[in-house]
Every structure is written in C-alpha cells, then in structure tokens.
N, C-alpha and C positions, 0 to 999 in steps of 0.2 A: 361663679367668678372664674375668669381665665386662670388656668393652673399657674402660669408664671406670675400673674398679678397677686395671687394668694401668698406667694413667697416674698413679696416686696417688703422691705423693712426700712425704717428711718435711716437716712444716710446714703442709701443706694442711689445710683445715678440711672436715670431712665430717659427715654425719648418717646414722644407720641408720634407714631408713624403717619397718622392722619394730619398732623400739624408740625411738619419738620421745621417751619420757621420759628417755632417756640424755642428751639435749641434744646440743650440738655437740661434736665431738671433733677433736683434732689428730693427724694421722698421725705416728707415730714411726718406722715402718719398713714397707717393702713388699718382702719377700724370698720369691721362689718362690710368690707367690700368698697368702702368710700376711701379713696386714696388722695391725700393732699400732697401736691407736688409744687415746689417752687422752681419755675422755669426761668432761665436766664432772660429770655426776651418777652415773656408773657406775664411773669409774676406768679403769684400763688393761685393754683387752680385745684378744685376738688373734682375728682374723676370717679365715675361709676365704673368700678373694675369689671362688672359684668358686661358692660357695653364697649368699653375701650381697652383693647389689649396694648399694654405698654411694652416697649423693648428695653431690656436691661443694657446699660452701657458699661462694658467691662473695662475699656481703655479709653479714657476721655480724650487722649491724644490721637485716637484713631476714629475721628468723626467723619461722616459722609459729607 
C-alpha cells in the first residue's frame, strides 16, 4: 500500500489525482488497503490503496 494511503483515516479529505473531476472526497473507511471514499461529484467509491495513490487535502478552500 502507498505509505500515504496507509495513514488515511475516516473523516480525512482526499483527492484522486487520476480523476480530478470527482472533486474532493471524504474517507469513510480504510480496511486492509481498501479505501472507501465518498466523492462530491462521483459518490461512494472503493479504491485499492495499492494501485491508486490518493492526495490528502489539508485545506479544502485551497483547491486546484
């Protein structure tokens, strides 16, 4: 698992750099490398943390 993905916890905000149109998402769970995220524009998505490196969003007001 990507080192950053391993530290993701419920409530944290993330972005999938491969799918920027999904917007910012909130981590719902991170169990065994399977990360469930609820994205604003895409809805709930289960991500394989080994394959997809997520970016942590520290300041939701500072979006690209």
